[in-house]
C-alpha positions as CSV (number, residue, x, y, z in Angstrom):
1,M,4.4,5.0,-0.2
2,F,5.2,5.3,-4.4
3,R,5.8,9.3,-3.1
4,S,9.1,8.3,-0.8
5,S,10.5,6.0,-3.7
6,V,10.3,8.8,-6.7
7,L,12.1,11.1,-4.4
8,Q,14.5,9.1,-3.9
9,A,15.1,7.5,-7.4
10,I,15.2,11.3,-8.5
11,G,17.6,11.8,-5.6
12,H,20.1,9.1,-6.6
13,S,19.8,10.1,-10.0
14,L,19.6,13.1,-10.4
15,T,22.1,16.3,-10.2
16,T,20.2,19.5,-7.8
17,D,21.0,21.8,-11.6
18,Q,18.6,19.2,-13.0
19,M,15.8,18.6,-10.5
20,D,15.8,22.9,-10.9
21,I,15.9,23.1,-14.4
22,L,13.6,19.2,-15.0
23,A,11.2,20.7,-12.6
24,H,11.2,24.4,-14.0
25,E,9.8,22.6,-17.4
26,V,7.0,21.6,-15.7
27,N,5.9,24.0,-14.1
28,E,7.5,27.4,-15.1
29,S,7.2,28.8,-11.7
30,F,9.5,26.5,-9.8
31,N,12.8,28.6,-8.9
32,L,15.0,26.1,-6.6
33,G,17.1,28.8,-5.1
34,V,13.8,31.1,-3.9
35,V,12.0,27.5,-3.5
36,S,14.9,26.8,-1.1
37,G,15.3,30.0,0.6
38,F,19.4,29.7,-0.3
39,G,18.7,32.4,-3.4
40,S,20.7,32.5,-6.3
41,S,24.4,32.5,-4.9
42,I,24.8,29.6,-2.6
43,R,24.7,25.8,-3.8
44,V,21.1,24.4,-2.5
45,P,22.4,20.7,-1.2
46,L,21.4,17.6,-2.5
47,Q,18.8,16.3,-0.2
48,V,17.2,19.7,0.6
49,A,16.3,19.4,-3.3
50,V,15.1,16.5,-3.3
51,R,12.4,18.4,-0.2
52,C,11.7,21.2,-2.6
53,I,10.9,18.6,-4.9
54,G,8.3,16.9,-3.0
55,D,6.6,20.1,-0.7
56,F,6.3,21.8,-4.4
57,F,5.2,19.4,-5.9
58,A,3.3,17.9,-3.1
59,Q,-0.1,16.1,-5.1
60,D,0.7,13.1,-6.1
61,K,-0.8,13.4,-9.5
62,D,1.8,17.0,-9.7
63,L,4.7,14.1,-8.3
64,L,4.0,11.6,-11.2
65,A,4.0,14.5,-14.1
66,F,7.3,15.5,-12.6
67,L,8.6,11.6,-12.7
68,A,7.3,11.2,-15.8
69,H,8.8,14.7,-17.4
70,V,12.2,13.3,-16.7
71,L,11.5,9.9,-18.2
72,A,10.9,11.5,-21.3
73,R,14.1,14.0,-20.9
74,E,15.8,9.6,-20.7
75,G,19.6,9.8,-22.4
76,K,19.5,13.1,-23.5
77,F,21.7,16.0,-21.8
78,V,20.5,18.7,-19.2
79,A,22.5,20.8,-17.5
80,G,25.6,18.6,-18.6
81,S,25.2,15.1,-18.2
82,Q,23.0,12.7,-18.8
83,V,19.4,11.8,-17.7
84,L,18.7,8.9,-16.5
85,L,16.7,7.3,-13.2
86,K,18.6,4.7,-11.9
87,G,16.3,2.2,-10.6
88,K,14.1,2.7,-13.0
89,A,12.1,-0.9,-13.7
90,A,11.5,-1.5,-9.4
91,L,9.6,1.6,-10.0
92,L,7.7,1.5,-12.5
93,E,6.5,-2.1,-11.2
94,L,5.9,-0.1,-7.8
95,L,3.6,2.4,-9.1
96,E,1.8,-0.4,-12.0
97,A,1.3,-1.7,-8.5
98,E,-0.7,1.1,-6.9
99,S,-2.5,1.1,-10.8
100,W,-0.2,4.2,-12.0
101,H,0.8,2.8,-15.6
102,Y,3.2,4.9,-17.2
103,D,2.3,6.0,-21.1
104,R,5.4,6.5,-23.1
105,E,3.3,7.9,-26.6
106,M,1.3,10.0,-24.3
107,R,4.6,10.4,-21.9
108,Q,2.7,10.5,-18.8
109,F,1.7,8.5,-16.0
110,V,-2.3,7.7,-16.1
111,R,-4.8,5.4,-13.3
112,D,-5.1,1.7,-15.2
113,Q,-8.3,1.4,-14.8
114,A,-7.6,-2.2,-16.1
115,M,-5.8,-2.6,-12.7
116,E,-8.4,-1.4,-10.6
117,R,-9.9,-4.9,-10.4
118,T,-11.3,-4.1,-6.7
119,A,-12.3,-1.2,-7.1
120,D,-15.9,-1.5,-5.5
121,W,-18.1,-5.3,-6.0
122,G,-21.0,-3.5,-8.7
123,H,-23.7,-3.5,-6.7
124,M,-23.0,-1.2,-3.5
125,A,-25.0,2.2,-3.6
126,E,-23.1,5.4,-3.0
127,G,-24.1,6.5,1.3
128,R,-25.5,3.1,2.3
129,E,-24.1,1.1,5.1
130,Y,-23.3,-2.2,4.7
131,H,-22.3,-5.2,6.6
132,L,-19.4,-6.4,6.3
133,T,-16.3,-8.6,7.7
134,F,-13.2,-6.2,7.2
135,A,-9.4,-8.2,7.8
136,S,-6.8,-6.0,8.9
137,V,-3.6,-7.4,7.5
138,D,0.0,-5.4,8.4
139,V,4.1,-5.8,8.2
140,V,6.1,-6.5,11.6
141,G,8.3,-4.7,12.3
142,S,8.6,-3.7,7.7
143,S,11.4,-0.8,9.3
144,Q,13.8,-3.3,9.1
145,F,12.9,-3.7,5.2
146,G,14.9,-0.2,4.0
147,H,13.1,2.0,1.6
148,E,15.0,0.3,-1.2
149,N,13.1,-2.9,-0.9
150,A,8.9,-0.9,-1.3
151,Q,8.6,-2.8,-3.6
152,V,8.4,-6.0,-1.2
153,F,5.5,-4.6,0.1
154,A,3.7,-3.5,-3.1
155,Q,3.8,-7.7,-4.3
156,M,2.6,-8.3,-0.7
157,R,-0.4,-5.8,-1.6
158,E,-1.1,-8.2,-4.8
159,Y,-0.1,-11.4,-2.4
160,V,-3.4,-10.4,-0.4
161,R,-5.8,-8.3,-2.8
162,N,-5.6,-12.0,-4.7
163,Y,-6.0,-14.1,-2.0
164,A,-9.2,-12.0,-1.6
165,E,-10.8,-11.8,-4.6
166,V,-10.6,-16.1,-4.9
167,W,-12.5,-15.7,-2.0
168,N,-14.8,-13.0,-2.7
169,G,-13.4,-9.8,-1.1
170,R,-12.2,-6.7,-2.1
171,L,-8.3,-5.3,-0.6
172,W,-9.9,-1.2,0.0
173,N,-7.2,0.5,1.1
174,W,-3.2,-0.2,1.3
175,M,-0.8,2.3,2.3
176,G,2.9,1.1,2.1
177,D,3.4,-1.9,4.6
178,G,-0.2,-3.0,5.4
179,G,-4.4,-2.7,4.2
180,M,-7.6,-3.5,4.3
181,A,-9.6,-6.1,3.0
182,A,-13.2,-6.6,2.8
183,F,-15.4,-9.1,2.4
184,H,-19.7,-8.7,1.6
185,G,-22.6,-10.7,1.1
186,A,-23.5,-14.4,2.5
187,D,-20.6,-16.0,4.6
188,S,-18.4,-13.0,4.7
189,V,-17.0,-14.0,7.7
190,N,-15.6,-17.4,6.9
191,R,-14.9,-16.5,3.3
192,C,-12.5,-13.7,5.0
193,V,-11.3,-15.6,7.6
194,I,-10.2,-18.6,5.0
195,S,-8.5,-15.8,2.8
196,M,-6.5,-15.3,5.3
197,L,-6.2,-18.5,6.8
198,A,-4.9,-19.2,3.3
199,V,-2.3,-16.0,2.9
200,L,-0.7,-17.3,6.2
201,M,-0.5,-20.6,5.3
202,N,1.2,-19.6,2.2
203,L,3.7,-16.7,3.5
204,P,6.4,-18.9,3.0
205,V,6.5,-19.4,-0.4
206,F,6.2,-15.7,-0.5
207,N,9.2,-15.2,1.5
208,I,11.0,-17.7,-1.0
209,K,10.3,-16.5,-4.0
210,Y,10.8,-12.5,-3.1
211,L,12.9,-12.8,-0.7
212,A,15.4,-15.8,-0.2
213,Q,17.9,-13.4,1.2
214,G,16.3,-12.8,4.4
215,P,15.4,-10.3,6.5
216,E,11.9,-12.8,6.2
217,L,8.3,-10.8,6.2
218,R,6.3,-11.3,8.9
219,I,2.7,-10.2,9.1
220,R,-0.4,-10.1,11.5
221,V,-4.6,-10.1,10.5
222,G,-7.0,-8.6,12.5
223,I,-11.4,-9.7,12.1
224,H,-14.1,-8.5,12.8
225,Y,-17.3,-8.2,11.6
226,G,-19.1,-4.6,11.4
227,T,-20.6,-0.9,9.7
228,A,-19.1,0.8,7.4
229,T,-20.9,3.4,5.1
230,Y,-20.1,2.8,1.0
231,K,-18.4,5.6,-1.6
232,Q,-16.0,6.3,-4.1
233,P,-13.5,6.0,-4.1
234,V,-13.4,2.5,-1.8
235,N,-9.6,4.0,-0.1
236,E,-11.1,7.0,1.4
237,I,-14.5,4.8,3.7
238,F,-13.7,4.5,7.2
239,S,-15.3,3.1,10.7
240,S,-14.8,2.7,14.1
241,D,-15.7,-2.0,12.7
242,M,-12.8,-1.2,10.1
243,R,-11.0,0.5,13.3
244,V,-11.1,-2.9,15.4
245,A,-10.1,-4.5,13.2
246,Q,-7.0,-2.7,13.3
247,K,-6.7,-3.1,17.0
248,L,-7.0,-6.1,16.6
249,E,-4.3,-6.7,14.4
250,S,-1.8,-4.1,16.4
251,E,-2.5,-4.9,19.5
252,V,-4.6,-8.5,19.8
253,S,-3.0,-10.2,17.1
254,E,0.6,-12.3,17.9
255,P,3.1,-12.3,14.5
256,N,1.8,-14.7,11.7
257,R,-1.6,-15.2,13.3
258,M,-4.8,-13.8,13.7
259,A,-6.9,-12.5,16.2
260,I,-10.9,-12.0,15.6
261,S,-13.8,-10.5,17.5
262,G,-16.2,-12.4,19.3
263,S,-19.3,-10.8,16.1
264,V,-17.2,-13.0,13.5
265,Y,-16.4,-16.2,16.0
266,T,-20.2,-16.3,16.5
267,F,-20.7,-16.7,12.4
268,L,-17.3,-19.4,11.8
269,K,-18.1,-22.8,10.6
270,P,-18.3,-25.0,14.1
271,E,-15.0,-27.0,12.3
272,M,-12.6,-24.4,12.8
273,Y,-13.3,-23.1,16.4
274,P,-10.8,-26.0,17.5
275,C,-8.5,-23.3,15.2
276,F,-9.2,-21.0,17.7
277,V,-8.7,-19.8,22.0
278,A,-9.8,-17.1,23.5
279,G,-7.8,-14.0,24.0
280,P,-8.1,-10.7,26.6
281,R,-11.0,-9.0,26.6
282,F,-10.4,-5.6,23.9
283,D,-12.2,-2.6,24.0
284,H,-15.3,-4.8,26.0
285,L,-14.9,-7.2,22.9
286,E,-14.2,-10.4,23.3
287,T,-11.4,-11.8,21.5
288,Y,-9.8,-15.0,19.7
289,R,-6.8,-16.1,19.0
290,L,-5.5,-18.5,15.9
291,T,-3.5,-20.8,17.8
292,E,-2.4,-23.3,14.5
293,I,-3.2,-23.1,10.8
294,P,-5.5,-25.9,9.7
295,L,-3.8,-28.0,6.8
């Protein structure tokens, strides 16, 4: 997600000549005329230059190395004009949410390990299969927010992460406008459901805080109890049961509601049963939909 925001900031801030010079300073093999195919006699259009930067620095760490160089050269004159990164504060906030911190002394982006609170539970063995409760969360109609509001999705990530961690869950991955939280251990099903209920209950507060001028952000949640094989990094973990949670979210859940599988419903505390009604059978699974958010 952050790649599009980085490239958009570069396109709004740098001239074609500045991109060519700065990229060459980062990697001497970069030549915009050659990379673009336009040659040295034809001026490369701005959007083509931005695309070339994204293609050449295809790895996230390489694109961030280019961005770090742009930040290091801010205020200096390159190709006849001053380098100034527009929307810098919002972009750095977005990268912080992705655990990338700009070290001004080193002039590079580094992984902020202190921010990786959700990396793992500290006791899971690599390659071992575990029973877990998975919660898939996704923003409804995310395209209406546009690339300029990418920081909203970063704020939503932290919002979901915080509620998951309150109930000893972990946000295992987040890609743009949605992600997957996992819960392990005794009573993981109820802790997962309660945490996602808290996410839904407090969503109006999130909208007031971050989207007071609209549009209103809505989410869907799908929850399934199953298994996954643990490995690092956790954002590469995937299983068929995680896929079930995603499908429950996208195909069964309604906006600002959640859908759960029969395996989740079985382990719910009885007092939570009235909040759910039977949903459609899905991939040979019983499903249940949240009808009301308990207060």
